[in-house]
N, C-alpha and C positions, 0 to 999 in steps of 0.2 A: 775210673780205674782206681783201685785201692792204693793208698800210700804204702810203700814197702819200707820195712826196717832196714837198717845197715846189713844185718845178718842175711835177710832175704835177698837183698841186692847182691851181696857177695855170692850167695849160692846160685842165683840166677846167672851172674856173670861167669861163674865157674862152669856152669852148664853150657853156656854159649861158647866159651873159649875151648871147651872140649871138642868142638866141631871145627875149630880154626887151627891155622898153623902158628903155634905159639910154643916157645920153649917150655918144656915141662917144669922147670924150676920157677918159672914165672906163675905157674898155676898151682902146683902142689904145695910147695913149702912157703912160698913168700906172697901169696895173693893178698894176705891180710896186712901186708906192709905198705906204707905210703909210697915208698920208692918204686914198688912193682906196679901200683896203680898209675903212677906218673910215667913209667916206662911204657906201660900198655897205651896210655894216651898218646904218646909220641910215636910208637912203633907198630901199632896194631894194624894200620892201613897198609903197611908195606907188602905183606904177603897175603892180606885178606881184603883188599880193595873191592873185590867182587862178590864177597860173602854176603848172603842175603840177611844175616843177622848183624852185620857190622854196625849199622845205625843204632840199633837197640844196645849193643854192647858199649858203644861210645857214649850213649846217653847215661847208662849206668855208671860208667867210669867218671864222667864229668860230674854226676850227682855226688859220687863218693869223694871226689876232690873237693867239692864245695862243702862237704860235711853234712849233706842233707840226707 
């Protein structure tokens, strides 16, 4: 698998979050902020625990949190 840049990760995450139950403000305006990434890491499972793309979204979030 090709290593993704930060921008590619953010775009993929935005695409995945578009199919999940997430407040719009966490996706549209603030996705590039560290606080929103941390919020998603803590809260994404609450309403999306059964979502088929949850694992991939969380992997991207954790990667962004590590700065990779």
